[in-house]
C-alpha positions in Angstrom: -62.2 70.8 -31.5 -61.5 67.9 -29.2 -59.4 68.3 -26.0 -56.7 66.1 -27.6 -56.5 68.3 -30.6 -56.6 71.5 -28.5 -53.8 70.4 -26.2 -51.8 68.6 -28.8 -50.8 64.9 -29.0 -47.4 63.7 -28.0 -47.8 60.2 -29.3 -44.6 59.4 -31.2 -43.4 63.0 -30.7 -40.7 64.7 -28.6 -40.3 63.9 -24.9 -42.5 66.0 -22.7 -41.3 67.8 -19.6 -43.3 65.4 -17.4 -42.5 62.2 -19.2 -42.6 59.1 -16.9 -44.3 61.0 -14.0 -47.7 60.3 -12.3 -49.9 63.2 -11.1 -52.9 63.4 -9.0 -55.1 66.4 -9.7 -58.2 67.0 -7.5 -61.2 68.8 -8.9 -60.1 67.8 -12.4 -63.4 67.3 -14.0 -63.9 70.9 -15.0 -62.4 74.3 -15.0 -58.8 74.9 -13.9 -58.3 71.3 -12.7 -59.4 70.0 -16.1 -57.0 72.3 -17.9 -54.1 71.3 -15.6 -54.8 67.5 -16.0 -54.8 67.8 -19.8 -51.7 70.0 -19.9 -49.9 67.4 -17.7 -50.9 64.6 -20.1 -49.7 66.7 -23.0 -46.3 66.9 -21.3 -46.1 63.1 -20.8 -47.6 62.5 -17.4 -50.2 59.8 -16.4 -52.9 61.4 -14.4 -55.3 60.5 -11.6 -58.5 62.6 -11.9 -60.2 63.2 -8.7 -63.8 64.6 -8.7 -66.5 64.7 -6.1 -68.6 62.2 -8.0 -68.0 60.0 -11.0 -69.8 61.1 -14.2 -69.4 62.5 -17.7 -67.2 65.5 -16.9 -64.5 63.5 -15.2 -64.9 60.6 -17.6 -64.5 63.0 -20.6 -61.2 64.3 -19.2 -60.0 60.7 -18.7 -60.9 59.9 -22.3 -59.1 63.0 -23.6 -56.0 62.0 -21.6 -56.0 58.6 -23.1 -56.3 60.1 -26.6 -53.1 61.9 -25.8 -51.5 58.5 -25.3 -51.3 58.7 -21.5 -52.9 56.6 -18.7 -55.8 58.1 -16.8 -57.8 57.0 -13.7 -61.1 58.6 -12.6 -61.3 58.7 -8.8 -64.5 59.8 -7.2 -64.9 61.2 -3.6 -65.0 64.1 -1.2 -61.5 65.5 -0.5 -62.7 66.7 2.9 -63.3 63.1 4.1 -60.2 61.4 5.3 -61.2 57.8 4.6 -62.2 58.9 1.1 -58.8 60.5 0.5 -57.0 57.5 1.9 -58.9 55.3 -0.6 -58.3 57.6 -3.6 -54.6 57.9 -2.9 -54.4 54.1 -2.2 -56.1 53.3 -5.5 -53.7 55.4 -7.5 -50.7 54.1 -5.7 -51.9 50.5 -6.3 -52.2 51.2 -10.1 -48.9 53.2 -10.5 -46.7 52.6 -7.5 -46.0 56.3 -7.1 -47.4 59.8 -7.1 -44.8 62.3 -8.3 -47.0 65.4 -8.6 -50.0 66.4 -6.4 -52.3 69.3 -7.4 -54.8 70.2 -4.7 -57.3 72.1 -6.9 -60.7 71.0 -5.6 -62.7 73.9 -4.3 -66.0 75.7 -4.0 -67.0 79.4 -4.0 -70.1 81.3 -2.9 -70.6 85.1 -3.0 -72.5 86.1 0.2 -72.2 89.1 2.6 -70.3 88.3 5.7 -73.4 88.8 7.9 -75.2 86.1 5.9 -72.5 83.4 6.1 -73.8 80.6 8.2 -71.6 78.5 10.4 -72.3 75.5 8.2 -71.2 77.4 5.1 -68.1 78.6 6.8 -67.2 75.1 8.0 -67.9 73.6 4.5 -65.6 76.2 2.8 -62.8 75.4 5.2 -63.4 71.7 4.9 -63.2 71.6 1.1 -60.3 74.0 0.7 -58.1 73.8 3.8 -59.0 70.3 5.2 -59.0 68.9 1.7 -55.6 70.3 0.9 -54.2 69.0 4.3 -55.7 65.5 3.8 -54.4 65.1 0.2 -50.9 66.2 1.2 -51.0 64.1 4.4 -51.6 60.9 2.4 -49.4 61.6 -0.6 -46.4 63.0 1.2 -45.1 59.8 2.7 -44.4 58.3 -0.7 -42.6 61.5 -1.8 -40.5 61.5 1.3 -39.5 57.8 0.7 -38.6 58.7 -2.9 -36.8 61.9 -1.8 -38.6 63.8 -4.6 -42.0 65.3 -5.3 -43.9 68.4 -6.5 -46.8 69.6 -4.5 -48.9 72.4 -6.0 -51.7 74.0 -4.0 -54.4 76.2 -5.5 -54.6 79.5 -3.7 -56.1 82.6 -5.1 -55.3 86.3 -5.4 -58.2 86.7 -3.0 -56.1 84.9 -0.4 -53.7 87.8 -0.8 -56.0 90.8 -1.1 -59.4 89.6 0.0 -62.8 90.7 -1.5 -66.1 91.8 0.0 -68.7 89.1 -0.3 -66.1 86.4 -0.3 -64.7 86.5 3.3 -64.9 82.8 3.9 -63.4 81.9 0.5 -60.6 84.5 0.9 -59.8 83.2 4.4 -59.6 79.6 3.1 -57.3 80.6 0.3 -55.1 82.7 2.5 -54.8 79.7 4.8 -53.7 77.5 1.8 -51.0 80.0 0.9 -49.7 80.0 4.6 -49.9 76.2 4.6 -47.8 76.1 1.4 -45.1 78.3 2.9 -44.8 76.4 6.1 -44.8 73.0 4.5 -42.2 74.1 2.0 -39.8 75.0 4.8 -40.4 71.6 6.5 -39.9 69.3 3.5 -37.6 71.3 1.2 -34.4 69.4 2.3 -36.2 66.1 1.6 -36.3 66.9 -2.1 -39.9 68.1 -2.2 -41.0 71.4 -3.7 -44.2 72.9 -2.4 -45.6 75.9 -4.3 -49.0 77.5 -4.8 -50.8 79.1 -7.8 -52.9 82.2 -7.0 -55.1 82.7 -10.1 -57.0 85.9 -10.6 -60.5 86.0 -12.0 -60.7 83.1 -14.4 -63.5 82.3 -16.8 -64.9 79.2 -15.0 -68.2 78.3 -13.4 -67.0 79.8 -10.1 -66.7 83.3 -11.5 -70.0 84.7 -12.6 -72.0 84.4 -9.4 -72.4 88.2 -8.8 -73.1 89.8 -12.2 -73.5 93.2 -10.6 -69.8 93.4 -9.8 -68.4 91.3 -12.6 -67.8 94.2 -15.0 -66.3 96.4 -12.2 -63.8 93.6 -11.5 -62.9 93.2 -15.1 -62.5 96.9 -15.7 -60.1 97.2 -12.7 -57.7 94.6 -14.0 -54.6 96.1 -15.6 -54.9 93.7 -18.6 -58.6 94.5 -18.9 -59.8 90.9 -19.2 -60.6 87.9 -17.2 -58.2 85.0 -17.5 -58.8 81.6 -19.0 -57.9 78.1 -18.0 -55.1 78.2 -20.6 -53.6 81.2 -18.8 -53.2 79.0 -15.6 -52.3 75.5 -16.8 -48.8 76.5 -18.0 -47.9 77.7 -14.5 -48.9 74.3 -13.2 -46.7 72.5 -15.8 -43.8 74.8 -14.8 -44.2 74.0 -11.1 -44.6 70.3 -11.8 -41.5 70.1 -14.0 -37.7 70.2 -13.2 -37.7 73.8 -14.5 -39.0 74.9 -11.1 -36.5 72.9 -9.0 -35.3 76.1 -7.2 -38.8 77.3 -6.4 -40.4 76.5 -3.1 -42.9 78.3 -0.9 -43.8 80.6 -3.7 -47.2 81.7 -4.9 -47.2 82.3 -8.7 -50.0 84.6 -9.8 -51.6 84.4 -13.3 -54.0 87.1 -12.2 -54.0 89.8 -14.9 -52.2 92.2 -12.6 -54.8 92.2 -9.8 -51.9 91.4 -7.4 -48.4 92.7 -8.1 -45.5 91.7 -5.9 
């Protein structure tokens, strides 16, 4: 089944919840980012797809979005590099004139005991997650402030709330993103901009199965008894990007199978 068939096709159909809006989704060539980009397109959005490098994964997402009758742009570059982010945002703004929705999804993960985390690995984890989130917001936010509207969605993690052995640097980065989200939401809320985070639990993507010894223990401990899928996360992003969430800000919504309960 093609992505267009799987996610539906709105050409000639009812208006979607994101009709007329332009989104930028980082890390959209695979996994959660891919699912979010396609779900946005299904709801009527045009989508800029940011990936570390151009290639088949990102190009396939772009093609699937176009099959859905929406515009798509594939933007390649490292979100931890400011000049690259400036270029990516500038390219999309040149094409569309606006960015209504930003999803900072790009990320990396590595299972390693704390004692074995190198300074370089720690810095790279923080650079991709925290610096990347900061830079994307920094360069998209001025346009949202000028428009007096916008939806910013960061990707945290349930590990940013509860932590996990072997993922200290990842958990710290995700916890920082959640704190960043809350603080920014307080700063820009009265400017018409909503800032929220998604804190997924264990999701069946390439980042999950790095430590097979603990995988089954984690699965068994989940109240729902299964890992999530990308399709369990994407609807949360659509909700936060749409006008349905206009009274939500500074929140972390958790499609996590019950791993975290608030």
